[in-house]
C-alpha positions as CSV (number, residue, x, y, z in Angstrom):
1,M,60.7,133.1,84.8
2,V,63.2,130.6,82.4
3,E,64.2,132.1,80.6
4,E,66.2,134.5,83.3
5,M,67.9,131.7,84.8
6,P,71.9,130.1,83.6
7,N,71.5,127.5,81.4
8,P,67.4,126.9,80.9
9,H,67.0,124.1,78.7
10,L,69.5,121.9,81.4
11,N,68.6,124.1,84.6
12,A,64.8,123.9,84.3
13,P,63.9,120.1,84.3
14,K,66.3,119.7,86.8
15,T,64.3,122.6,89.0
16,M,61.0,120.4,88.3
17,V,61.8,117.1,89.3
18,A,63.9,118.1,92.7
19,A,60.7,119.9,93.1
20,V,58.5,116.6,92.8
21,L,61.3,114.7,95.4
22,I,60.8,117.4,98.1
23,G,57.6,117.0,97.9
24,A,57.5,113.4,98.1
25,S,59.9,113.2,100.3
26,S,57.7,115.4,102.7
27,S,54.7,114.1,102.5
28,F,56.5,110.9,102.9
29,I,57.6,111.5,106.5
30,F,53.8,113.5,107.5
31,L,52.1,110.7,106.4
32,I,54.7,108.4,108.8
33,C,54.4,111.1,111.8
34,L,50.5,110.7,111.3
35,L,50.5,107.4,111.4
36,F,52.6,106.7,114.3
37,S,50.5,108.7,116.0
38,M,47.2,107.6,115.0
39,Q,45.8,105.4,118.3
40,D,42.7,103.6,117.1
41,V,42.1,103.2,113.6
42,D,38.7,102.2,113.6
43,L,38.0,106.0,115.5
44,V,39.4,107.7,112.4
45,N,37.9,105.8,110.0
46,S,34.4,106.4,111.4
47,S,35.2,110.0,112.7
48,P,32.8,112.3,111.4
49,A,35.1,115.4,111.5
50,G,37.7,113.8,109.0
51,A,40.5,111.6,109.3
52,L,43.1,114.0,109.2
53,L,41.5,116.1,112.1
54,E,40.7,113.3,114.1
55,T,44.3,111.9,113.9
56,M,45.5,115.4,115.3
57,Y,42.9,115.0,118.0
58,Q,44.9,111.8,118.9
59,A,48.0,113.4,118.7
60,T,47.7,116.3,120.9
61,S,44.9,115.3,123.0
62,S,43.8,118.7,122.6
63,R,40.4,120.2,121.0
64,A,42.3,123.5,120.2
65,G,45.8,122.2,119.4
66,A,44.1,119.9,116.8
67,V,42.1,122.7,115.2
68,C,45.0,124.8,114.9
69,L,46.9,122.1,113.0
70,Q,44.1,121.7,110.5
71,V,43.8,125.2,110.2
72,C,47.5,125.7,109.6
73,H,47.1,122.7,107.1
74,A,44.2,124.2,105.0
75,H,45.7,127.7,105.5
76,C,49.1,126.2,103.7
77,Q,46.4,124.4,101.4
78,E,44.9,127.2,100.3
79,T,48.1,129.5,99.4
80,E,49.0,126.9,97.5
81,L,46.4,127.4,95.4
82,T,46.3,131.2,95.1
83,I,49.7,131.1,94.0
84,R,49.3,129.0,91.0
């Protein structure tokens, strides 16, 4: 695909750096949202269901909402792995 873009020797590295920067910035925003929605850090650390699921449960106060968010997150990770 790189050969088909104009000026691949310049645009391909720019695209790769942009992808890393977009991923890092969106991950940072996600991390800040998770940290601000946590109410009990000790409960998150000792949760048998996992830290991410417990944090989402604390944020939504709903088991169904937390599970839906976790399923969406897992689906995005699975889709990303199958694309590669």
